[in-house]
N, C-alpha and C positions, 0 to 999 in steps of 0.2 A: 373563327380560327382565332380569335382573342380569348375566345371563354377557355383558357388552358386550367385546369387546376392545380393548385399547386404540389397536391399529392398524386400518386398513383395506385393503382392495386396490382398486385403480383400475386399468381398462384406459385405456392413453393411447395415443396417435397423434402422431409427431412427425416431420415433413418437414425432412429435414436443407438446408443449403446445398449440397452436395454431390450431390443429387438420390436418395439415399437414404431412402425411407419406413419408420418403423420403429414396431412396434406392440409393447408392451412392459407388463408389470405393475409397478405403483409402489405400494408400500406407503407411507401415509400416517397420519396422526394420525386417529384416530377424532374426529369434531366432536362438540362437544357443544351440544344445542339453546339457543335464548334464550327468551324468555318466549312469544314466538308461534310456535316450530319445533317440528319433532318429528324424532327420528330412526328412521328407517326400514329394518329388514333387508331388503334388496331380493332377491326371489324369484325375478323374471321381467320381462324387456325382451324389446320386438320388434327387429328388425331392418327400419329403415326405409328407403326410399330415402336420404333425407337423413342419417342416421346412417352409410350406406356411404359417401357425399360427405366426409365428414370423415375417417371410418374407415381407408379405402383411398384413396379421390379418383381418382386416374387412374393409379395404381401400375399396372405389369404384373404382375400375380400369377402368370402361367407361368412366370415366373423366380423366384418368393419363396423366401427361404432362411430355414432356424429355425437360432436359437444359442443360448445362454443353457443354462439348467438345466432339470429336469424341473420342478421347480415355480415357474420364473420363466422360462419360455420367452421368446425374442424373434424375430419374424417381421420379415423387412425384405425389400423390393421396391423396385426401380427405377422413377425418374418421369423422364418424358420432358424435356429442358433445357428445350423451349419452353415446357413447362407449369409447369416451376419459375420459371421468370421471372415468369410471371403470378400467382405465389401466393406473392410477396415478404414478404407482409403475415403468413404462418403461419409462416415459416421458423424452424428452431431452437427451436421450441416444443413443450413435452410437454404437448399437450391431452387433455382428459378427453372420452368420446363417449358417447353415449346420450340421446336426445331423453326420452323417457318409459319409465315401468315400472311395477310394482306389488311391494307388499310388506305386513310387518307392522309397525307402529309399537312400536318398542321402549324408547322415552324420549320424553319430552312436557316441553315448558317449562311455565310457571306459570300461563298464562294458562287460561281457561275453555275455551276453543275447542281448545288442545292438549292440554289435560288429557282433554277428551271422548274423543280420537282414540288416548288410550294402549290398547295392545292390539287395535286394531281393522285390518283391511286395509284398504290405501289404494290406489287409482292415484295416480301423481305424472305430474306435468311441470314440467320446469324444468333438463335437461341432467344431465350428468357420472352417468347412470344405471349405466354398466357398472361397476358397483362392489358391493361386499359389504354396503354400508352407505351411507345419502344422508340428509344435512340438510338441510332445507328448510321454507320457511313453509306454516302451517296452509293457506294459502289455494291452496298449488299442489297441496294435497292433495284428493281427493274419495273419501269412504269406500265403499267395496264394500257390498252385500246381503251376509248370511252365508253362502249359498250359493255366493258367487260366489270361484273361487280367484283368486290373484294370477294365474296364467296367463292366465285367463280375462279379468281385467281390466286385463291390461297395455297394452292399445293403445287405451285410452280416448277419447284425445286428438287424436293427428297426422292416422289416416286420419278419424275422424269430422269432425273441423273442416274438413279440405282438401275432403271432400265436401260437407259444408254450404255452403262458399263459393262452391262450382261454380254452382249455381243462382242464389244472392244476386249472383254477378258477373253473372251472364247478365241478371238483372232489371235492375241497376243502368245497365247500357251500352245497355241499349235492346232488347236479342236475346229471343228467343220460345221457343227450342227449341237444344240444344247437345248435341255429339258428344263422346264420350270414347272412347279408344285404351287399351288393356290393361283391356278391361273388364270382363272376369271376376274382375280380382283382387279382394282383400279390400276395397281403395277403390270399387271400380267396383259391386260387389255392393250395399255402404252406399248409391251414387249412385244406384242403380236403384230402391232402395226408398224414397228420398228423392223422387226423380221421381215414381214412381206415387201417393203419398201426395199431392205437391203437383200434380199433373196435368200436369205439363211432359214435353213429348217430348224422347226423348233416344236418339241413334243412339248404337247400342255396336259398336265394332272389335274383333275378337278374331282369332286366330291358327288354332286348332283347333277340330273337332267338339265337344269335350266341354267345351270354355269357351261354346259356343252354348248346351248342352243346359244347364249351369249358370244362364246368364242367363234362358233360356224357360223353366225351373224356377220362379224368380223372379217370371216374367209379363211380361219386358221385351219390348215390341212391335218395334222396330228393331236386328236384330243382321246384321251383313256381317262376313266373315271376308274377311283378307287373304290367306290362301291359296286362295281360289276364283279360279278362270278369269273370273269374270263381276264379280271384287271393285269396279272401278271403275263398271261399270254398275249394281250394287247399290248402291253408295255416293251415285250420283247420283240414284237414285230416293227414296232412304231421305232424302235431302237435299230434293230437291224436296216431298216429302209432306209433311215437318215444318216446312221453313223454317229449319231449323238453319245458324245463320251463325255460332257462336261454338265453339269445340273446346278441349279440354284434353287434351294430348298427353304422356301417360309414357314414349314410346320416344326421342324428342329427336332421336337420331342418324338418318340415311337420307333415304328421298325421302317417307315417311310424312306428315308436316306439311304438305309441297308439293303430296301428293297430294288432300288432303283440299281446300286452299284451290280448286284445281282442279276438284275435284269440286263445291264451292260454287259458282265462278262459271258451271259447266254447268249447275247446276240454277237459279240466280237466271236464266239465259238460257232454262230452257225455260217460265218463267212471265213472263218478258218480254213486255211491250205491242208494243215496237218494237226495231228492232236497233239496236245502236252497234258503228262498226267500231273504237272504243277497250276494247271490253268493259264490263261493267254496272257502276254506280256503287255498287252493294250493298256495304256494309260488312262485310267478314268479318274473321274474326282467329281464330286459333288460340294458345294461351298453352302453351310447353313447361314442364312442372313437374316432369318427370324425365328422366333419362339412362338408360333401361335400353342403348340402342344407344350409342356413343362416339363414331360416326363423324360428319361433319361433317352438319349439315343443309342439304338440298338443295331450294332454290325452283325449280321450273320457269316456264317461261312460261306464259302463258293463264290467270294469276290474275284478270285483270278491270285497270280502271282504277285508278291511283295507288295502287301497293303500296309496302310499305318491308320491308327485310331485316330478319332476325332481330337482336336487338338486347337486351340486358339490361333487363328490365320495368322502367321507373319507374311505379308505378302514380298514377294521381290520387288526389285525397286519399278519394273516393268510392271507388274500387275499394281503395284500402289498407284500408280499416276491414272491406272482406271478407275480406281476405287476411291480415290481420296475426297473426289466429289460428291459421295454417294454415301450417307451417313448409315444407311440400312444395311449396307453392303457387305457380305463376307466378314460374318464374326467367326466362323469357324469351317472346317474342313475336313472331309473324309477323301483321302486318296487312296489309289492301287497302283 
C-alpha cells in the first residue's frame, strides 16, 4: 500500500468538432484523499449501457481505426454529422468514463470512516472508474464481504438500483404489473427475483430459447419470445392475464416498443365491457431506458386513445425519486 505511483492512467472519450470520436489513455496525477476520502486501486469495472453511451456513443465502430503507440493506443471512429450537432455540449472535451467498479482501498483520509476502509475491498459508484486509481468519498463506497472479489462486487449499483426502480415506478404510477425486454440480461434476472419476492406479475420478453430457459429456471411465469411466429398472440395473452400496462424497454430502436403498446391495447380491449370506436382509454406506458438497437423507434397505429410520441422523459417529482439513483433508467417514454 506504500507503492502508490505518482500518476495514474485513465480512459478518456472525446467527441471532436470534426465528428471524430477518440478513445485514449490519459496520464494524470494520482489524487490524494481528503479527510473523508479514500484512494482505491481499481481492480474490476463493468461495461453498462450507460458507460457505452459516453464511451463510444453513436460512433460507427465498423470503421474504427487504431493509432498511437503500443502502450498508449488511440482508437478513433466517425460520428454522423446530424448527431454531432445534437451533442454540442460535449464537443472537444476529454471525458473520463465508467460509472461503477470495485477495488482495494490503498490510502485513506484521517476520518474514522475513511480509516476503517483502509485495506478493504469496496464497491464504488461515482464515475471515472476506467482508471488504475480512483479517489472518492467514503459514502460512495460499500465494503464487500471478505469472500467477495472485486470482480464479483463491481456491479453492485447500476443494475440493482435500476431493477429496484422499475416496480417502484410501477407502484407510484398506479400500475399493477409490468413488462421488461432483454429480460434474460443480468438486470432482467435481478428484476425477476425482485418481482417474485414482491408478488409482482412480470412479463418477460426475450429473443432465444436459451434465454427462456434462464428465466424459467429462476421461476419466471410469463415469458414470450420475439423469435416465435406467435409472438404477438403470446404477448397479448400474457398482458391480458397480468394486466400489465407499463413496460421498460432496453432495445429502444425498431418496432418492439410500439408492438408492446399495440399488445397492451389489444389486451385492454379483450377485458373491455363495451366497445369504443376510438380505442381504450387505459393508460399505457413504455419507458425506453436503453438503446441496444440504434434504429429509429417506430410507433404504429392502434395504440388506443390519446397517445403521445416518444420524447425525452421529464419525470414528475415522484417518478424522479424512484429513478434518480438508477443511471440507466428511463431515458425516454411512449405514452398512451
